[in-house]
C-alpha positions as CSV (number, residue, x, y, z in Angstrom):
1,X,0.0,-0.1,-0.1
2,X,2.7,3.0,1.3
3,X,4.9,1.7,-2.5
4,X,1.0,2.9,-4.4
5,X,1.0,5.8,-2.9
6,X,4.4,6.8,-3.1
7,X,3.9,6.1,-7.3
8,X,0.8,8.7,-6.6
9,X,2.8,11.4,-5.4
10,X,5.5,11.2,-8.2
11,X,2.2,11.6,-10.9
12,X,0.9,14.1,-8.8
13,X,0.5,18.2,-10.3
14,X,0.3,19.2,-6.5
15,X,3.6,17.6,-5.9
16,X,5.4,20.2,-8.4
17,X,4.5,22.5,-6.2
18,X,7.6,22.1,-4.4
19,X,9.7,22.7,-7.9
20,X,8.5,26.0,-7.9
21,X,10.3,28.4,-6.4
22,X,6.9,30.4,-5.5
23,X,6.1,29.0,-2.5
24,X,2.5,28.5,-2.2
25,X,2.7,26.0,1.4
26,X,4.5,26.1,4.3
27,X,6.0,22.3,5.1
28,X,2.9,21.9,7.4
29,X,0.7,22.7,5.1
30,X,1.8,20.4,2.1
31,X,2.2,17.9,4.8
32,X,-1.2,17.6,5.6
33,X,-2.3,17.8,2.0
34,X,-0.4,14.6,1.0
35,X,-1.3,12.7,4.0
36,X,-4.8,13.3,3.8
37,X,-4.4,12.4,0.1
38,X,-3.0,9.2,1.4
39,X,-5.7,8.7,3.7
40,X,-8.6,8.7,0.1
41,X,-5.8,6.6,-2.2
42,X,-5.7,3.8,1.0
43,X,-9.3,4.2,1.2
44,X,-10.5,3.5,-2.1
45,X,-8.2,0.7,-2.8
46,X,-9.3,-0.6,0.4
47,X,-12.8,-2.3,-1.4
48,X,-10.6,-3.5,-3.9
49,X,-9.5,-6.0,-2.1
50,X,-11.5,-7.0,0.4
51,X,-13.4,-9.3,-1.5
52,X,-16.3,-11.7,0.4
53,X,-14.6,-15.9,0.0
54,X,-16.9,-18.8,0.0
55,X,-15.9,-22.6,-0.5
56,X,-18.2,-25.2,-1.0
57,X,-17.7,-29.0,-1.6
58,X,-19.9,-31.4,-3.3
59,X,-20.4,-34.5,-5.0
60,X,-22.6,-36.1,-8.1
61,X,-24.3,-38.7,-6.3
62,X,-23.6,-39.8,-3.0
63,X,-24.7,-43.5,-3.3
64,X,-22.6,-45.4,-5.6
65,X,-21.8,-48.3,-6.6
66,X,-18.9,-50.5,-6.0
67,X,-16.3,-50.0,-8.7
68,X,-17.7,-46.7,-10.4
69,X,-16.7,-43.7,-10.8
70,X,-18.0,-41.1,-8.6
71,X,-16.8,-36.7,-8.6
72,X,-15.7,-34.7,-5.6
73,X,-16.7,-30.9,-6.5
74,X,-15.2,-28.6,-5.1
75,X,-16.0,-24.6,-5.6
76,X,-14.1,-21.8,-4.9
77,X,-16.0,-18.2,-5.0
78,X,-15.1,-14.4,-4.5
79,X,-13.0,-11.9,-6.7
80,X,-9.3,-12.8,-5.4
81,X,-10.2,-16.6,-5.6
82,X,-6.8,-16.8,-8.7
83,X,-4.9,-15.7,-5.1
84,X,-5.9,-18.7,-3.3
85,X,-3.7,-21.3,-3.6
86,X,-5.5,-25.0,-4.5
87,X,-7.0,-26.8,-1.8
88,X,-5.4,-30.5,-1.3
89,X,-7.1,-33.6,-2.7
90,X,-7.9,-35.2,0.1
91,X,-7.2,-38.8,0.9
92,X,-9.7,-40.9,0.5
93,X,-7.7,-44.5,1.1
94,X,-9.9,-46.4,3.0
95,X,-13.0,-46.9,0.3
96,X,-12.1,-45.0,-3.2
97,X,-8.7,-44.4,-5.0
98,X,-8.0,-41.8,-6.6
99,X,-8.0,-41.4,-10.5
100,X,-7.6,-37.6,-11.3
101,X,-8.4,-33.9,-11.0
102,X,-9.7,-31.4,-13.6
103,X,-10.6,-27.6,-13.2
104,X,-12.6,-25.0,-14.7
105,X,-12.9,-21.1,-14.2
106,X,-15.6,-18.9,-15.0
107,X,-16.3,-15.0,-14.5
108,X,-19.0,-12.5,-14.2
109,X,-19.5,-8.6,-14.1
110,X,-23.0,-7.8,-12.1
111,X,-23.3,-4.2,-11.6
112,X,-19.2,-3.7,-12.4
113,X,-18.0,-5.7,-10.1
114,X,-16.3,-8.7,-10.9
115,X,-17.2,-12.2,-8.9
116,X,-14.9,-15.3,-10.1
117,X,-15.5,-18.7,-9.4
118,X,-13.1,-21.8,-9.4
119,X,-14.1,-25.5,-9.9
120,X,-11.9,-28.5,-9.1
121,X,-13.4,-31.9,-10.0
122,X,-11.8,-34.6,-8.5
123,X,-12.4,-38.0,-10.1
124,X,-12.2,-41.6,-7.6
125,X,-13.0,-44.7,-8.0
126,X,-15.1,-46.6,-5.5
127,X,-12.8,-49.5,-3.8
128,X,-14.7,-50.7,-0.6
129,X,-19.0,-50.8,0.6
130,X,-20.1,-48.8,3.6
131,X,-21.3,-45.8,4.9
132,X,-18.2,-43.5,4.8
133,X,-17.5,-40.1,5.1
134,X,-15.7,-37.3,3.1
135,X,-13.2,-34.5,5.0
136,X,-13.6,-31.2,5.5
137,X,-11.8,-29.3,3.1
138,X,-9.5,-26.2,4.3
139,X,-7.8,-23.8,2.3
140,X,-6.2,-20.2,3.3
141,X,-7.0,-17.2,2.6
142,X,-5.8,-13.1,3.8
143,X,-4.8,-15.3,6.9
144,X,-7.8,-16.7,8.0
145,X,-9.2,-20.5,7.2
146,X,-11.6,-21.4,5.2
147,X,-13.6,-25.0,5.2
148,X,-16.3,-27.3,3.5
149,X,-19.2,-29.1,5.6
150,X,-18.2,-33.2,5.6
151,X,-20.4,-35.3,3.4
152,X,-22.0,-38.4,3.0
153,X,-21.2,-40.9,1.0
154,X,-22.3,-44.5,0.5
155,X,-20.4,-47.3,-1.6
156,X,-23.2,-50.0,-2.5
157,X,-23.0,-53.7,-4.4
158,X,-22.1,-53.5,-8.1
159,X,-23.7,-55.3,-10.5
160,X,-22.3,-57.6,-13.5
161,X,-20.6,-56.0,-16.3
162,X,-23.2,-57.3,-19.0
163,X,-25.6,-55.1,-16.5
164,X,-24.3,-52.4,-16.4
165,X,-23.4,-52.2,-19.9
166,X,-26.7,-51.8,-21.0
167,X,-27.7,-48.7,-19.1
168,X,-27.3,-45.6,-19.7
169,X,-25.0,-43.8,-15.8
170,X,-27.0,-41.7,-13.6
171,X,-29.6,-41.9,-15.7
172,X,-33.3,-42.9,-14.5
173,X,-33.4,-46.5,-16.2
174,X,-31.7,-47.1,-13.0
175,X,-34.0,-47.7,-10.1
176,X,-31.7,-46.9,-7.3
177,X,-30.2,-43.3,-9.0
178,X,-33.8,-42.6,-9.8
179,X,-34.5,-42.1,-6.2
180,X,-31.7,-39.6,-6.0
181,X,-32.0,-37.5,-8.7
182,X,-35.6,-36.8,-8.2
183,X,-37.6,-36.7,-5.1
184,X,-40.8,-34.4,-3.8
185,X,-40.4,-33.2,-0.7
186,X,-42.8,-31.5,2.0
187,X,-41.6,-29.0,5.0
188,X,-43.7,-26.9,7.3
189,X,-42.4,-23.6,9.2
190,X,-43.5,-25.3,12.3
191,X,-44.2,-28.3,13.6
192,X,-45.6,-27.5,17.5
193,X,-48.8,-24.7,17.0
194,X,-51.9,-24.0,18.3
195,X,-55.6,-24.6,17.8
196,X,-56.4,-21.9,14.4
197,X,-52.4,-21.0,14.1
198,X,-51.1,-21.4,10.2
199,X,-48.7,-23.5,9.3
200,X,-46.7,-22.8,6.4
201,X,-46.6,-26.1,4.5
202,X,-44.5,-25.8,0.8
203,X,-43.7,-28.4,-1.9
204,X,-41.1,-28.9,-4.1
205,X,-39.8,-30.6,-6.6
206,X,-35.5,-31.6,-6.2
207,X,-34.2,-33.0,-9.5
208,X,-31.1,-33.0,-11.4
209,X,-32.3,-34.9,-14.2
210,X,-34.1,-32.8,-16.8
211,X,-38.6,-32.9,-16.3
212,X,-40.2,-31.4,-19.5
213,X,-43.5,-32.3,-17.1
214,X,-45.2,-33.5,-14.1
215,X,-49.1,-33.6,-13.3
216,X,-51.3,-34.0,-9.7
217,X,-51.9,-37.5,-9.6
218,X,-52.8,-37.1,-5.3
219,X,-53.0,-33.9,-3.3
220,X,-52.9,-33.9,0.2
221,X,-55.2,-34.8,2.2
222,X,-55.8,-31.6,4.6
223,X,-58.9,-32.7,7.0
224,X,-58.6,-31.1,10.1
225,X,-57.1,-28.2,8.8
226,X,-59.0,-24.5,7.0
227,X,-56.7,-24.8,4.2
228,X,-55.7,-21.3,1.8
229,X,-53.9,-21.7,-1.1
230,X,-51.2,-19.2,-1.7
231,X,-50.4,-18.0,-5.8
232,X,-48.3,-19.6,-7.9
233,X,-46.2,-18.3,-10.8
234,X,-47.5,-20.1,-14.2
235,X,-43.7,-20.1,-15.1
236,X,-41.8,-21.5,-12.1
237,X,-38.5,-20.8,-11.5
238,X,-35.4,-22.5,-10.2
239,X,-33.1,-22.2,-7.3
240,X,-29.7,-24.9,-6.4
241,X,-29.8,-26.6,-3.2
242,X,-27.2,-29.1,-1.8
243,X,-29.0,-32.0,-0.1
244,X,-26.1,-34.7,1.1
245,X,-23.6,-32.6,0.1
246,X,-25.3,-32.9,-4.3
247,X,-26.4,-30.0,-5.7
248,X,-29.7,-30.4,-7.0
249,X,-31.8,-28.4,-9.0
250,X,-35.4,-27.4,-6.6
251,X,-39.0,-26.1,-8.0
252,X,-41.6,-25.5,-5.8
253,X,-45.3,-26.3,-6.8
254,X,-47.4,-25.8,-4.5
255,X,-47.4,-23.9,-1.2
256,X,-50.3,-23.8,1.8
257,X,-51.8,-22.2,4.8
258,X,-53.2,-24.6,6.8
259,X,-55.2,-23.8,10.0
260,X,-55.7,-26.2,12.3
261,X,-59.8,-26.6,13.8
262,X,-58.5,-28.8,16.7
263,X,-55.9,-30.2,19.1
264,X,-54.5,-33.8,19.6
265,X,-51.5,-34.7,16.8
266,X,-52.5,-34.4,13.1
267,X,-50.9,-35.9,10.2
268,X,-50.7,-34.3,6.8
269,X,-50.8,-37.2,4.2
270,X,-48.5,-37.3,1.0
271,X,-49.1,-35.8,-2.2
272,X,-48.4,-37.5,-5.7
273,X,-47.1,-35.8,-8.6
274,X,-46.1,-37.4,-11.9
275,X,-42.6,-36.3,-14.3
276,X,-41.6,-36.5,-17.4
277,X,-37.9,-37.3,-17.7
278,X,-36.4,-37.0,-20.4
279,X,-32.9,-38.2,-21.2
280,X,-30.7,-38.4,-24.3
281,X,-31.9,-41.6,-25.7
282,X,-28.7,-44.5,-25.8
283,X,-26.6,-44.5,-28.9
284,X,-23.1,-46.1,-29.6
285,X,-20.5,-44.8,-28.0
286,X,-18.0,-43.3,-30.3
287,X,-14.7,-40.6,-29.8
288,X,-15.5,-38.2,-33.0
289,X,-16.7,-35.1,-30.6
290,X,-18.5,-34.2,-32.9
291,X,-21.2,-37.3,-33.3
292,X,-22.8,-35.0,-30.5
293,X,-22.9,-31.8,-32.0
294,X,-25.3,-33.2,-35.4
295,X,-27.2,-35.1,-32.5
296,X,-31.6,-34.4,-33.3
297,X,-32.5,-32.3,-30.3
298,X,-35.6,-34.3,-30.6
299,X,-34.3,-37.8,-30.6
300,X,-35.1,-38.1,-26.2
301,X,-35.9,-40.9,-24.3
302,X,-38.6,-39.8,-22.3
303,X,-40.3,-42.3,-19.0
304,X,-42.9,-41.1,-17.0
305,X,-41.9,-41.2,-13.0
306,X,-44.1,-41.0,-10.0
307,X,-42.5,-39.8,-7.2
308,X,-44.8,-38.8,-3.6
309,X,-43.7,-36.1,-0.5
310,X,-43.4,-37.1,3.1
311,X,-45.6,-37.2,5.3
312,X,-45.8,-34.0,8.0
313,X,-46.6,-34.7,12.1
314,X,-48.0,-31.2,14.0
315,X,-48.5,-31.5,17.0
316,X,-51.3,-29.2,17.9
317,X,-51.7,-27.6,21.2
318,X,-55.3,-26.1,23.2
319,X,-55.6,-22.8,23.9
320,X,-55.4,-22.3,27.3
321,X,-58.8,-22.0,29.2
322,X,-57.2,-19.1,31.9
323,X,-57.5,-15.5,30.7
324,X,-60.2,-16.8,28.1
325,X,-62.7,-14.1,27.2
326,X,-66.6,-14.5,27.4
327,X,-67.1,-13.1,23.5
328,X,-63.4,-15.5,22.1
329,X,-64.4,-16.6,19.1
330,X,-61.3,-18.9,18.2
331,X,-59.0,-16.3,16.3
332,X,-55.5,-16.8,16.5
333,X,-53.0,-14.1,14.9
334,X,-52.3,-10.1,15.7
335,X,-55.9,-8.1,14.5
336,X,-57.1,-4.6,14.9
337,X,-60.1,-3.1,15.0
338,X,-61.6,0.3,13.9
339,X,-64.8,2.2,13.2
340,X,-66.5,4.9,11.3
341,X,-70.2,6.3,10.3
342,X,-70.6,8.5,7.9
343,X,-72.2,11.3,9.3
344,X,-73.0,12.3,13.5
345,X,-75.5,14.8,12.7
346,X,-78.6,13.8,10.8
347,X,-82.3,14.0,10.6
348,X,-85.0,12.1,11.6
349,X,-85.8,9.0,9.8
350,X,-82.3,9.5,7.9
351,X,-80.1,6.3,7.1
352,X,-76.1,6.2,8.4
353,X,-73.7,3.7,7.5
354,X,-71.9,2.4,9.9
355,X,-68.4,0.3,8.9
356,X,-66.5,-1.8,11.7
357,X,-63.1,-2.7,9.9
358,X,-61.6,-5.9,11.4
359,X,-58.3,-6.6,9.9
360,X,-54.1,-8.6,10.8
361,X,-53.0,-11.9,10.2
362,X,-54.6,-15.4,10.8
363,X,-57.9,-16.8,9.8
364,X,-59.8,-13.8,8.6
365,X,-62.4,-15.8,7.0
366,X,-63.9,-17.3,10.7
367,X,-63.8,-13.7,11.7
368,X,-67.9,-13.4,13.6
369,X,-69.7,-10.7,13.2
370,X,-69.1,-8.4,16.2
371,X,-72.6,-7.8,18.8
372,X,-73.0,-3.9,18.5
373,X,-75.3,-2.8,21.0
374,X,-77.7,-0.3,19.4
375,X,-79.8,2.1,21.0
376,X,-84.0,1.1,20.9
377,X,-84.1,4.6,18.4
378,X,-82.0,2.9,15.8
379,X,-84.0,0.1,12.7
380,X,-80.8,-1.6,12.1
381,X,-80.9,-3.6,9.1
382,X,-78.3,-7.4,8.1
383,X,-74.7,-5.8,7.7
384,X,-73.4,-6.0,4.3
385,X,-69.4,-8.1,4.4
386,X,-66.7,-7.8,2.9
387,X,-63.6,-9.7,3.3
388,X,-60.1,-9.6,2.1
389,X,-57.5,-12.1,1.7
390,X,-54.1,-11.5,0.6
391,X,-51.5,-14.6,0.6
392,X,-47.7,-13.0,0.4
393,X,-44.7,-13.3,2.3
394,X,-45.2,-16.3,3.7
395,X,-48.5,-15.2,5.2
396,X,-52.0,-14.8,5.1
397,X,-53.7,-11.4,6.3
398,X,-56.6,-9.5,5.1
399,X,-59.8,-7.3,6.8
400,X,-63.0,-8.0,7.2
401,X,-65.7,-4.9,6.7
402,X,-68.8,-5.1,8.3
403,X,-71.5,-2.5,6.7
404,X,-74.3,-1.5,8.7
405,X,-77.2,0.7,7.9
406,X,-79.4,2.1,10.4
407,X,-82.2,4.5,10.8
408,X,-83.1,6.9,13.9
409,X,-86.4,7.0,14.5
410,X,-86.6,9.3,16.9
411,X,-84.4,13.0,17.5
412,X,-82.8,13.8,20.4
413,X,-78.4,12.6,21.4
414,X,-77.6,8.6,20.6
415,X,-75.1,7.3,20.6
416,X,-73.2,4.0,19.1
417,X,-71.2,1.9,22.3
418,X,-67.9,0.7,21.7
419,X,-67.4,-2.6,19.0
420,X,-65.5,-5.0,21.5
421,X,-63.1,-8.4,19.4
422,X,-61.3,-10.5,21.6
423,X,-59.0,-13.0,19.8
424,X,-55.8,-15.6,21.2
425,X,-52.0,-13.3,20.3
426,X,-48.8,-15.2,19.0
427,X,-46.8,-13.1,20.3
428,X,-47.0,-12.5,23.5
429,X,-49.6,-15.9,24.3
430,X,-52.1,-14.3,26.1
431,X,-56.1,-13.3,25.1
432,X,-56.5,-9.4,23.9
433,X,-59.4,-7.9,23.4
434,X,-59.8,-4.7,21.8
435,X,-63.0,-2.4,20.9
436,X,-63.2,0.7,19.0
437,X,-64.5,4.4,20.4
438,X,-68.1,6.0,20.8
439,X,-69.8,7.5,18.4
440,X,-72.7,9.8,19.2
441,X,-74.9,11.2,16.8
442,X,-77.2,14.1,17.1
443,X,-80.6,13.4,15.7
444,X,-82.7,16.6,15.3
445,X,-86.2,16.4,14.0
446,X,-87.0,15.7,9.7
447,X,-89.2,17.3,8.1
448,X,-91.8,14.0,7.1
449,X,-94.5,13.3,10.1
450,X,-94.6,10.0,12.2
451,X,-97.2,9.1,14.7
452,X,-98.0,5.7,16.5
453,X,-99.9,3.4,15.2
454,X,-101.4,2.5,18.3
455,X,-100.8,0.8,21.5
456,X,-98.4,-2.1,21.5
457,X,-97.0,-1.7,18.6
458,X,-93.6,-0.8,18.4
459,X,-91.7,2.3,17.0
460,X,-90.8,1.9,14.4
461,X,-94.6,0.9,13.2
462,X,-95.3,4.2,11.9
463,X,-96.9,5.5,8.8
464,X,-96.8,9.0,6.9
465,X,-99.7,11.0,6.5
466,X,-101.3,11.7,3.4
467,X,-97.6,10.0,2.0
468,X,-98.0,6.1,2.6
469,X,-99.8,4.9,-0.1
470,X,-99.5,6.0,-3.7
471,X,-102.6,4.6,-6.2
472,X,-101.8,3.4,-9.5
473,X,-105.2,3.4,-10.7
474,X,-108.2,5.4,-8.8
475,X,-111.6,4.4,-11.2
476,X,-112.3,1.5,-12.7
477,X,-111.4,1.0,-16.6
478,X,-114.2,0.1,-19.0
479,X,-114.2,-2.9,-21.5
480,X,-115.8,-3.0,-24.5
481,X,-116.4,-6.3,-26.1
482,X,-115.0,-7.1,-29.9
483,X,-115.9,-9.2,-32.6
484,X,-113.0,-11.3,-33.8
485,X,-112.2,-14.6,-35.3
486,X,-108.3,-14.8,-33.8
487,X,-108.5,-18.6,-33.2
488,X,-108.1,-18.7,-37.5
489,X,-105.3,-16.8,-38.5
490,X,-102.6,-18.8,-38.7
491,X,-100.6,-16.3,-35.5
492,X,-102.8,-18.0,-33.5
493,X,-101.7,-21.9,-34.1
494,X,-98.0,-20.5,-34.1
495,X,-98.7,-19.8,-30.5
496,X,-100.0,-23.0,-29.5
497,X,-97.2,-24.6,-31.3
498,X,-93.9,-22.4,-30.0
499,X,-94.1,-23.7,-26.3
500,X,-93.7,-27.1,-27.6
501,X,-90.7,-26.2,-29.7
502,X,-89.7,-24.4,-26.7
503,X,-90.6,-27.8,-24.2
504,X,-88.6,-30.1,-27.1
505,X,-85.9,-27.7,-26.6
506,X,-85.6,-27.4,-23.3
507,X,-85.6,-31.2,-23.1
508,X,-82.8,-31.3,-26.0
509,X,-80.7,-29.1,-23.9
510,X,-81.3,-31.0,-20.6
511,X,-80.4,-34.5,-21.7
512,X,-76.7,-32.5,-23.4
513,X,-76.5,-31.4,-19.5
514,X,-76.6,-34.5,-18.5
515,X,-74.6,-36.8,-20.4
516,X,-72.0,-33.5,-19.9
517,X,-72.0,-34.6,-16.6
518,X,-71.9,-38.4,-16.6
519,X,-69.6,-39.0,-19.8
520,X,-66.2,-37.6,-19.0
521,X,-65.2,-38.0,-22.4
522,X,-68.4,-36.2,-23.9
523,X,-67.6,-33.2,-22.0
524,X,-63.9,-33.0,-22.4
525,X,-64.7,-34.2,-26.2
526,X,-67.3,-31.2,-26.5
527,X,-65.0,-28.5,-24.5
528,X,-62.1,-29.6,-26.6
529,X,-62.4,-27.3,-29.3
530,X,-62.8,-24.0,-26.9
531,X,-60.4,-24.8,-24.5
532,X,-57.7,-25.0,-27.8
533,X,-58.8,-21.6,-28.7
534,X,-58.2,-20.0,-24.9
535,X,-55.2,-21.6,-24.7
536,X,-54.1,-20.2,-28.4
537,X,-55.0,-16.7,-27.1
538,X,-52.4,-17.1,-24.1
539,X,-50.5,-18.0,-26.5
540,X,-51.0,-14.3,-28.2
541,X,-50.4,-12.7,-25.7
542,X,-46.6,-14.1,-24.9
543,X,-46.2,-13.4,-28.8
544,X,-46.8,-9.7,-28.3
545,X,-45.0,-9.7,-25.8
546,X,-41.9,-11.2,-27.5
547,X,-41.9,-14.7,-25.8
548,X,-40.0,-16.7,-27.4
549,X,-40.1,-20.0,-25.0
550,X,-44.0,-19.0,-23.7
551,X,-45.2,-18.9,-26.8
552,X,-44.3,-21.8,-27.6
553,X,-45.0,-23.4,-24.8
554,X,-48.8,-22.3,-24.7
555,X,-49.1,-23.5,-28.5
556,X,-47.7,-26.7,-27.3
557,X,-50.2,-27.0,-24.8
558,X,-53.1,-26.1,-27.0
559,X,-51.9,-28.9,-29.4
560,X,-51.4,-31.4,-26.5
561,X,-54.3,-30.4,-24.5
562,X,-56.8,-30.4,-27.8
563,X,-55.4,-34.0,-28.0
564,X,-55.9,-35.6,-24.6
565,X,-59.7,-33.5,-24.1
566,X,-60.5,-35.8,-27.6
567,X,-59.4,-38.7,-27.0
568,X,-60.0,-38.3,-22.9
569,X,-56.6,-38.7,-22.2
570,X,-54.2,-37.5,-19.6
571,X,-52.2,-34.7,-21.4
572,X,-49.5,-34.2,-18.7
573,X,-47.9,-37.7,-20.3
574,X,-48.2,-37.2,-23.7
575,X,-45.5,-37.4,-26.3
576,X,-44.9,-37.0,-29.8
577,X,-44.8,-40.5,-31.0
578,X,-47.9,-41.9,-28.5
579,X,-49.6,-39.0,-30.2
580,X,-48.8,-41.0,-33.7
581,X,-50.0,-43.9,-33.1
582,X,-53.3,-41.9,-31.3
583,X,-54.0,-40.3,-34.8
584,X,-53.1,-43.2,-37.0
585,X,-55.7,-45.5,-34.7
586,X,-58.8,-43.3,-35.2
587,X,-58.2,-42.8,-39.5
588,X,-56.7,-39.9,-39.5
589,X,-56.1,-38.3,-43.3
590,X,-51.7,-38.9,-43.2
591,X,-51.7,-35.2,-44.8
592,X,-53.5,-33.8,-41.2
593,X,-51.5,-36.2,-38.6
594,X,-48.1,-34.7,-40.9
595,X,-49.4,-31.7,-40.3
596,X,-50.6,-31.4,-36.5
597,X,-47.0,-33.3,-35.5
598,X,-45.3,-30.9,-37.5
599,X,-47.0,-28.0,-35.1
600,X,-45.6,-29.9,-32.2
601,X,-41.5,-30.7,-32.7
602,X,-41.4,-27.2,-33.9
603,X,-42.8,-26.0,-30.7
604,X,-40.6,-29.0,-28.9
605,X,-37.3,-27.7,-30.7
606,X,-38.1,-23.3,-30.2
607,X,-38.7,-24.4,-26.2
608,X,-35.7,-26.9,-25.5
609,X,-33.2,-25.0,-28.1
610,X,-34.1,-21.2,-28.6
611,X,-33.5,-18.9,-30.9
612,X,-34.0,-15.3,-31.5
613,X,-37.3,-14.1,-30.8
614,X,-39.1,-13.6,-34.7
615,X,-42.4,-11.7,-34.2
616,X,-43.4,-12.9,-38.3
617,X,-42.3,-16.4,-37.6
618,X,-44.0,-16.9,-34.6
619,X,-47.1,-15.3,-36.1
620,X,-47.0,-17.5,-39.3
621,X,-46.8,-20.3,-36.8
622,X,-49.8,-19.3,-34.9
623,X,-51.9,-19.6,-37.8
624,X,-50.3,-22.5,-39.3
625,X,-51.1,-24.3,-35.5
626,X,-54.7,-22.7,-35.3
627,X,-55.3,-24.4,-39.0
628,X,-53.7,-27.8,-38.0
629,X,-56.6,-27.7,-34.8
630,X,-59.6,-27.0,-36.9
631,X,-58.0,-29.5,-39.5
632,X,-58.4,-32.3,-36.8
633,X,-61.6,-31.3,-35.2
634,X,-63.2,-31.9,-38.9
635,X,-62.0,-35.1,-38.8
636,X,-61.8,-36.3,-35.2
């Protein structure tokens, strides 16, 4: 640092003042200026030498067969990675033999800051069966020691060479590898809660293979819970997570807030989904590196796999009896209450609007209608109730608005007493009662006169003198007989037949509705064209947004969905080869089938090998896909 400061001093124009015959500054002042410059240069140079450093290690598989290779990856990341000495290769002689090491370096610039990542791939050959641990790997950086976590690895009995050669290493064709490469995990934010306290449960797919599609086969059972679902994005985004030292791509597919309705031990049953896993087809090994470059991108081996999440046990505690208010209705969370009236000075028989708003975090839907002690001089109507639920930031919140219309019948100073609401406060684990303030209404006598109708009648049984009845007709009209032969006219018979036509149409439509409700295949077939056009509208929106992958994805959903609805099959697991077979079984013309399959292949190619977006090309393809659906609709 001192050397760099001296270099700046030699090139700085301020130093030239020392050689100037005119003494602009004293020696003491010049020393202060130079000292300030040195500090400025030091402070600006510090950020370039301070940089967070991170080291992590993971294996490509946590379960390895005997005599099979595995990789131990050690990743260093930070700005000054190049200055860090290479980590030493761990000694695994007890269960694996070292083969060799390869490394790679990547750099990226984010907001003008450079980040460097260096990865060392150590290749080992498993030699002993059993469960072992890969020790922590340490490096020294700026006088401090950084180390990785210990990694668990299991080496299991291997298979014969003939069996090994018939499978793709690390592919879902191997049942054992499949359980490691693809699984569904359910997790909750807490396992011990009070009754009506929310539990946030999340379902995530962990995968190291290419999952192109998935469908829910069985939803998780939520018996004993009031559930609120969080809205998930249409296009799932992934993030990286390490499990047992192995790196996975993670997709969150479902998230719910569950409110237990009773105390005791509760169990959340698993959710089951079916995934479509896509892998390269098995082919003869070749040493030519250009063989993989010219592979057909549609030459894929697709496998449908069913996976289920783990079940979760939750202990639900009963709410304490000590200190429970008499008006407690079961609300748990954190709430507030407020009230307002639209006017405080009115005349008799003039309506007033009272609004009571209860808001906060918790199960807003179970908040009951508050009990309000209205004065006997008020005529009160049933309230209008509006709910607003917010599902964001991992919690359920919202508000419930009760809107009353009240009418004062007699003049005077009237008041609306405070409205109270009791709930169990989670932060303090105690009951709390909150209330509004008193509303004072000044009622003056109005212009309309009213009197009681008799002794024993209520104050509301009143009538306005001279205004209680507005007659529509005050005299009996005069009727005249007309001689007519209306029944001999054609219009008379049309009137007679018309109800029969209406009745027949109603019976036909009723039969159509019954068939739609009882025959799933018929219902899906009738709605297939409408559903396809609806999906194409979504594709048109993606095209206008210039979203290439989103556009072709929506067109693919429309094409596959139309086939699934028409033939009453699940569209989630359909592949192009199956569509080809089903259409030929239906004896569809070859030109129609070829055009339809060509559209499907184009969608797959554009989704998995996207290029530059072109609105003209997307527009032409949109019309081609729409025409393919219409042509198939005519023949199927």
